[in-house]
N, CA and C atoms as an extended XYZ file, in Angstrom:
309
Properties=species:S:1:pos:R:3:atomname:S:1:resname:S:1:resid:I:1 pbc="F F F"
N        -9.177       -9.291       -3.278 N   UNK     1
C        -8.212       -9.130       -2.204 CA  UNK     1
C        -7.109      -10.159       -2.373 C   UNK     1
N        -5.901       -9.689       -2.274 N   UNK     2
C        -4.743      -10.571       -2.366 CA  UNK     2
C        -4.228      -10.831       -0.961 C   UNK     2
N        -4.223      -12.078       -0.585 N   UNK     3
C        -3.761      -12.443        0.754 CA  UNK     3
C        -2.522      -13.329        0.693 C   UNK     3
N        -2.451      -14.175       -0.316 N   UNK     4
C        -1.391      -15.173       -0.370 CA  UNK     4
C        -0.385      -14.864       -1.477 C   UNK     4
N         0.854      -15.251       -1.268 N   UNK     5
C         1.934      -14.971       -2.209 CA  UNK     5
C         1.604      -15.448       -3.619 C   UNK     5
N         1.039      -16.630       -3.756 N   UNK     6
C         0.757      -17.149       -5.097 CA  UNK     6
C        -0.250      -16.274       -5.853 C   UNK     6
N        -1.089      -15.540       -5.127 N   UNK     7
C        -2.060      -14.654       -5.780 CA  UNK     7
C        -1.380      -13.458       -6.434 C   UNK     7
N        -0.222      -13.070       -5.949 N   UNK     8
C         0.490      -11.937       -6.551 CA  UNK     8
C         0.979      -12.281       -7.953 C   UNK     8
N         1.001      -13.550       -8.285 N   UNK     9
C         1.447      -13.993       -9.608 CA  UNK     9
C         0.282      -14.131      -10.594 C   UNK     9
N        -0.924      -13.770      -10.160 N   UNK    10
C        -2.113      -13.922      -10.998 CA  UNK    10
C        -2.692      -12.575      -11.445 C   UNK    10
N        -1.866      -11.537      -11.474 N   UNK    11
C        -2.370      -10.207      -11.814 CA  UNK    11
C        -3.015      -10.163      -13.188 C   UNK    11
N        -2.441      -10.863      -14.164 N   UNK    12
C        -3.022      -10.859      -15.512 CA  UNK    12
C        -4.430      -11.457      -15.514 C   UNK    12
N        -4.673      -12.411      -14.650 N   UNK    13
C        -6.018      -12.982      -14.528 CA  UNK    13
C        -6.978      -11.950      -13.926 C   UNK    13
N        -6.520      -11.203      -12.936 N   UNK    14
C        -7.379      -10.207      -12.291 CA  UNK    14
C        -7.824       -9.114      -13.256 C   UNK    14
N        -6.995       -8.810      -14.249 N   UNK    15
C        -7.344       -7.790      -15.246 CA  UNK    15
C        -8.623       -8.162      -15.987 C   UNK    15
N        -8.908       -9.456      -16.106 N   UNK    16
C       -10.091       -9.897      -16.849 CA  UNK    16
C       -11.401       -9.502      -16.171 C   UNK    16
N       -11.363       -9.152      -14.887 N   UNK    17
C       -12.606       -8.805      -14.204 CA  UNK    17
C       -12.487       -7.682      -13.178 C   UNK    17
N       -11.300       -7.122      -12.986 N   UNK    18
C       -11.137       -6.103      -11.939 CA  UNK    18
C       -10.371       -4.892      -12.456 C   UNK    18
N       -10.600       -3.770      -11.795 N   UNK    19
C        -9.869       -2.543      -12.101 CA  UNK    19
C        -8.720       -2.317      -11.132 C   UNK    19
N        -8.702       -3.111      -10.061 N   UNK    20
C        -7.655       -2.919       -9.074 CA  UNK    20
C        -7.521       -4.110       -8.155 C   UNK    20
N        -6.516       -4.014       -7.295 N   UNK    21
C        -6.275       -5.072       -6.314 CA  UNK    21
C        -6.269       -4.465       -4.917 C   UNK    21
N        -6.702       -5.248       -3.974 N   UNK    22
C        -6.582       -4.914       -2.561 CA  UNK    22
C        -5.647       -5.934       -1.957 C   UNK    22
N        -4.684       -5.479       -1.221 N   UNK    23
C        -3.685       -6.398       -0.683 CA  UNK    23
C        -3.191       -5.896        0.659 C   UNK    23
N        -2.741       -6.815        1.502 N   UNK    24
C        -2.141       -6.404        2.765 CA  UNK    24
C        -0.926       -5.558        2.434 C   UNK    24
N        -0.755       -4.465        3.148 N   UNK    25
C         0.359       -3.566        2.840 CA  UNK    25
C         1.715       -4.241        2.951 C   UNK    25
N         1.820       -5.272        3.775 N   UNK    26
C         3.109       -5.949        3.921 CA  UNK    26
C         3.534       -6.671        2.636 C   UNK    26
N         2.611       -6.870        1.704 N   UNK    27
C         2.947       -7.517        0.431 CA  UNK    27
C         3.865       -6.655       -0.428 C   UNK    27
N         3.988       -5.373       -0.114 N   UNK    28
C         4.877       -4.514       -0.894 CA  UNK    28
C         6.184       -4.216       -0.167 C   UNK    28
N         6.292       -4.631        1.088 N   UNK    29
C         7.524       -4.420        1.845 CA  UNK    29
C         8.439       -5.618        1.649 C   UNK    29
N         9.610       -5.374        1.101 N   UNK    30
C        10.564       -6.461        0.895 CA  UNK    30
C        11.464       -6.587        2.116 C   UNK    30
N        12.226       -5.542        2.389 N   UNK    31
C        13.102       -5.537        3.554 CA  UNK    31
C        13.459       -4.103        3.900 C   UNK    31
N        13.959       -3.917        5.093 N   UNK    32
C        14.372       -2.595        5.546 CA  UNK    32
C        15.880       -2.608        5.727 C   UNK    32
N        16.541       -1.688        5.078 N   UNK    33
C        17.981       -1.541        5.203 CA  UNK    33
C        18.224       -0.208        5.894 C   UNK    33
N        18.727       -0.311        7.122 N   UNK    34
C        18.877        0.840        8.013 CA  UNK    34
C        17.515        1.502        8.190 C   UNK    34
N        17.282        2.673        7.624 N   UNK    35
C        16.002        3.356        7.807 CA  UNK    35
C        15.142        3.367        6.544 C   UNK    35
N        15.594        2.721        5.480 N   UNK    36
C        14.871        2.761        4.207 CA  UNK    36
C        14.332        1.381        3.838 C   UNK    36
N        13.102        1.382        3.361 N   UNK    37
C        12.486        0.147        2.903 CA  UNK    37
C        12.834       -0.115        1.446 C   UNK    37
N        12.979       -1.379        1.128 N   UNK    38
C        13.028       -1.863       -0.244 CA  UNK    38
C        11.669       -2.497       -0.486 C   UNK    38
N        11.174       -2.382       -1.708 N   UNK    39
C         9.813       -2.810       -1.991 CA  UNK    39
C         9.756       -3.941       -3.014 C   UNK    39
N         8.698       -4.719       -2.928 N   UNK    40
C         8.448       -5.741       -3.938 CA  UNK    40
C         7.942       -5.044       -5.199 C   UNK    40
N         7.773       -5.797       -6.244 N   UNK    41
C         7.300       -5.223       -7.507 CA  UNK    41
C         5.779       -5.276       -7.644 C   UNK    41
N         5.061       -5.657       -6.603 N   UNK    42
C         3.612       -5.851       -6.713 CA  UNK    42
C         2.895       -4.624       -7.266 C   UNK    42
N         3.160       -3.462       -6.724 N   UNK    43
C         2.448       -2.250       -7.172 CA  UNK    43
C         2.852       -1.875       -8.596 C   UNK    43
N         4.125       -1.898       -8.895 N   UNK    44
C         4.547       -1.558      -10.261 CA  UNK    44
C         4.037       -2.593      -11.269 C   UNK    44
N         4.013       -3.863      -10.883 N   UNK    45
C         3.458       -4.893      -11.765 CA  UNK    45
C         1.970       -4.651      -12.014 C   UNK    45
N         1.242       -4.296      -10.971 N   UNK    46
C        -0.192       -3.991      -11.124 CA  UNK    46
C        -0.378       -2.776      -12.028 C   UNK    46
N         0.414       -1.738      -11.817 N   UNK    47
C         0.294       -0.529      -12.635 CA  UNK    47
C         0.604       -0.800      -14.112 C   UNK    47
N         1.550       -1.685      -14.389 N   UNK    48
C         1.864       -2.036      -15.786 CA  UNK    48
C         0.654       -2.642      -16.488 C   UNK    48
N        -0.234       -3.261      -15.720 N   UNK    49
C        -1.452       -3.869      -16.262 CA  UNK    49
C        -2.670       -2.964      -16.097 C   UNK    49
N        -2.418       -1.704      -15.714 N   UNK    50
C        -3.481       -0.719      -15.484 CA  UNK    50
C        -4.418       -1.101      -14.351 C   UNK    50
N        -3.905       -1.830      -13.378 N   UNK    51
C        -4.657       -2.130      -12.163 CA  UNK    51
C        -4.287       -1.115      -11.084 C   UNK    51
N        -5.270       -0.643      -10.372 N   UNK    52
C        -5.024        0.216       -9.215 CA  UNK    52
C        -4.620       -0.670       -8.038 C   UNK    52
N        -3.844       -0.101       -7.129 N   UNK    53
C        -3.396       -0.849       -5.950 CA  UNK    53
C        -3.829       -0.110       -4.689 C   UNK    53
N        -4.609       -0.783       -3.865 N   UNK    54
C        -5.140       -0.216       -2.627 CA  UNK    54
C        -4.840       -1.169       -1.463 C   UNK    54
N        -3.738       -0.939       -0.766 N   UNK    55
C        -3.396       -1.821        0.349 CA  UNK    55
C        -4.276       -1.593        1.574 C   UNK    55
N        -4.299       -2.583        2.429 N   UNK    56
C        -5.034       -2.503        3.688 CA  UNK    56
C        -4.164       -3.036        4.799 C   UNK    56
N        -4.434       -2.886        5.925 N   UNK    57
C        -5.224       -1.860        6.551 CA  UNK    57
C        -4.265       -0.973        7.338 C   UNK    57
N        -4.311        0.289        7.045 N   UNK    58
C        -3.457        1.258        7.725 CA  UNK    58
C        -4.103        1.531        9.083 C   UNK    58
N        -3.404        1.148       10.136 N   UNK    59
C        -3.979        1.233       11.482 CA  UNK    59
C        -3.108        2.070       12.399 C   UNK    59
N        -3.759        2.783       13.296 N   UNK    60
C        -3.066        3.579       14.312 CA  UNK    60
C        -2.694        2.702       15.500 C   UNK    60
N        -3.530        1.719       15.786 N   UNK    61
C        -3.351        0.902       16.985 CA  UNK    61
C        -2.459       -0.321       16.780 C   UNK    61
N        -2.099       -0.621       15.542 N   UNK    62
C        -1.208       -1.738       15.247 CA  UNK    62
C        -0.220       -1.279       14.174 C   UNK    62
N         0.905       -0.761       14.593 N   UNK    63
C         1.864       -0.179       13.652 CA  UNK    63
C         2.843       -1.193       13.077 C   UNK    63
N         3.083       -2.276       13.778 N   UNK    64
C         3.995       -3.328       13.337 CA  UNK    64
C         5.336       -2.776       12.878 C   UNK    64
N         5.601       -2.786       11.584 N   UNK    65
C         6.901       -2.395       11.039 CA  UNK    65
C         7.199       -0.902       11.165 C   UNK    65
N         6.188       -0.116       11.407 N   UNK    66
C         6.329        1.342       11.382 CA  UNK    66
C         6.281        1.934       12.786 C   UNK    66
N         6.827        3.130       12.920 N   UNK    67
C         6.817        3.783       14.233 CA  UNK    67
C         5.624        4.728       14.394 C   UNK    67
N         5.069        5.225       13.286 N   UNK    68
C         3.912        6.118       13.355 CA  UNK    68
C         2.954        5.827       12.200 C   UNK    68
N         1.727        6.252       12.364 N   UNK    69
C         0.735        6.140       11.298 CA  UNK    69
C         1.178        6.962       10.089 C   UNK    69
N         1.767        8.113       10.340 N   UNK    70
C         2.238        8.984        9.273 CA  UNK    70
C         3.325        8.293        8.447 C   UNK    70
N         4.167        7.509        9.115 N   UNK    71
C         5.215        6.787        8.391 CA  UNK    71
C         4.600        5.746        7.450 C   UNK    71
N         3.559        5.072        7.900 N   UNK    72
C         2.859        4.116        7.028 CA  UNK    72
C         2.320        4.854        5.805 C   UNK    72
N         1.624        5.944        6.050 N   UNK    73
C         1.009        6.698        4.962 CA  UNK    73
C         2.058        7.190        3.974 C   UNK    73
N         3.099        7.812        4.473 N   UNK    74
C         4.133        8.362        3.588 CA  UNK    74
C         4.831        7.253        2.801 C   UNK    74
N         5.190        6.182        3.478 N   UNK    75
C         5.902        5.091        2.813 CA  UNK    75
C         5.064        4.484        1.701 C   UNK    75
N         3.818        4.161        1.992 N   UNK    76
C         2.995        3.481        1.001 CA  UNK    76
C         2.440        4.416       -0.069 C   UNK    76
N         1.971        5.585        0.333 N   UNK    77
C         1.370        6.490       -0.646 CA  UNK    77
C         2.405        7.157       -1.537 C   UNK    77
N         3.526        7.563       -0.976 N   UNK    78
C         4.483        8.350       -1.751 CA  UNK    78
C         5.689        7.549       -2.225 C   UNK    78
N         6.206        6.666       -1.406 N   UNK    79
C         7.394        5.909       -1.815 CA  UNK    79
C         7.041        4.721       -2.701 C   UNK    79
N         5.955        4.045       -2.376 N   UNK    80
C         5.536        2.888       -3.172 CA  UNK    80
C         4.592        3.328       -4.290 C   UNK    80
N         3.917        4.445       -4.103 N   UNK    81
C         3.012        5.011       -5.100 CA  UNK    81
C         1.736        4.198       -5.283 C   UNK    81
N         1.153        3.747       -4.165 N   UNK    82
C        -0.146        3.082       -4.261 CA  UNK    82
C        -1.201        4.122       -4.625 C   UNK    82
N        -2.340        3.652       -5.052 N   UNK    83
C        -3.391        4.550       -5.539 CA  UNK    83
C        -4.377        4.977       -4.465 C   UNK    83
N        -4.358        4.316       -3.355 N   UNK    84
C        -5.265        4.613       -2.257 CA  UNK    84
C        -4.972        3.635       -1.138 C   UNK    84
N        -5.790        3.670       -0.103 N   UNK    85
C        -5.539        2.795        1.037 CA  UNK    85
C        -6.827        2.545        1.801 C   UNK    85
N        -6.882        1.396        2.449 N   UNK    86
C        -7.965        1.091        3.371 CA  UNK    86
C        -7.463        1.359        4.782 C   UNK    86
N        -8.283        2.030        5.577 N   UNK    87
C        -7.923        2.285        6.966 CA  UNK    87
C        -9.172        2.286        7.826 C   UNK    87
N        -9.009        1.893        9.078 N   UNK    88
C       -10.087        1.997       10.055 CA  UNK    88
C       -10.042        3.345       10.756 C   UNK    88
N        -9.136        4.207       10.307 N   UNK    89
C        -8.937        5.517       10.912 CA  UNK    89
C        -8.943        6.601        9.830 C   UNK    89
N       -10.078        6.764        9.134 N   UNK    90
C       -10.122        7.728        8.028 CA  UNK    90
C        -9.836        9.159        8.474 C   UNK    90
N       -10.164        9.490        9.710 N   UNK    91
C        -9.877       10.839       10.194 CA  UNK    91
C        -8.373       11.092       10.223 C   UNK    91
N        -7.587       10.099       10.616 N   UNK    92
C        -6.121       10.235       10.645 CA  UNK    92
C        -5.570       10.310        9.222 C   UNK    92
N        -6.122        9.518        8.331 N   UNK    93
C        -5.690        9.558        6.936 CA  UNK    93
C        -5.976       10.899        6.299 C   UNK    93
N        -7.158       11.428        6.540 N   UNK    94
C        -7.529       12.726        5.996 CA  UNK    94
C        -6.631       13.829        6.553 C   UNK    94
N        -6.373       13.796        7.842 N   UNK    95
C        -5.489       14.782        8.460 CA  UNK    95
C        -4.091       14.722        7.839 C   UNK    95
N        -3.570       13.524        7.634 N   UNK    96
C        -2.264       13.365        7.009 CA  UNK    96
C        -2.255       13.984        5.610 C   UNK    96
N        -3.265       13.671        4.808 N   UNK    97
C        -3.330       14.194        3.439 CA  UNK    97
C        -3.473       15.711        3.415 C   UNK    97
N        -4.242       16.258        4.339 N   UNK    98
C        -4.394       17.711        4.420 CA  UNK    98
C        -3.065       18.386        4.752 C   UNK    98
N        -2.313       17.794        5.681 N   UNK    99
C        -1.001       18.340        6.055 CA  UNK    99
C        -0.047       18.272        4.859 C   UNK    99
N        -0.083       17.170        4.131 N   UNK   100
C         0.798       17.013        2.958 CA  UNK   100
C         0.447       18.024        1.876 C   UNK   100
N        -0.827       18.249        1.690 N   UNK   101
C        -1.272       19.189        0.657 CA  UNK   101
C        -0.850       20.613        0.983 C   UNK   101
N        -0.809       20.943        2.255 N   UNK   102
C        -0.466       22.319        2.656 CA  UNK   102
C         1.035       22.581        2.659 C   UNK   102
N         1.846       21.541        2.432 N   UNK   103
C         3.308       21.725        2.407 CA  UNK   103
C         3.750       22.472        1.173 C   UNK   103
């Protein structure tokens, strides 16, 4: 699990014993310009080293930067291209993915 900024600089070390990283989702949010987010390079850097990226925790009850749970899911899964996600609301995540698949 990556919690601190300095840990994001140790991805090459993590490759020696891990297949992926778990990190707070805010570690990939750089800034928001109007309605669009700019992202850090954490996920792309991990992917360059063949590490999977699974941010946490996608929550319905604490949206923080986002207005809806769906916005969190879409932003992180599709715009940032993470490989999966941790959530305390798997039913909401599954519903979101089912709706996306049926589009």
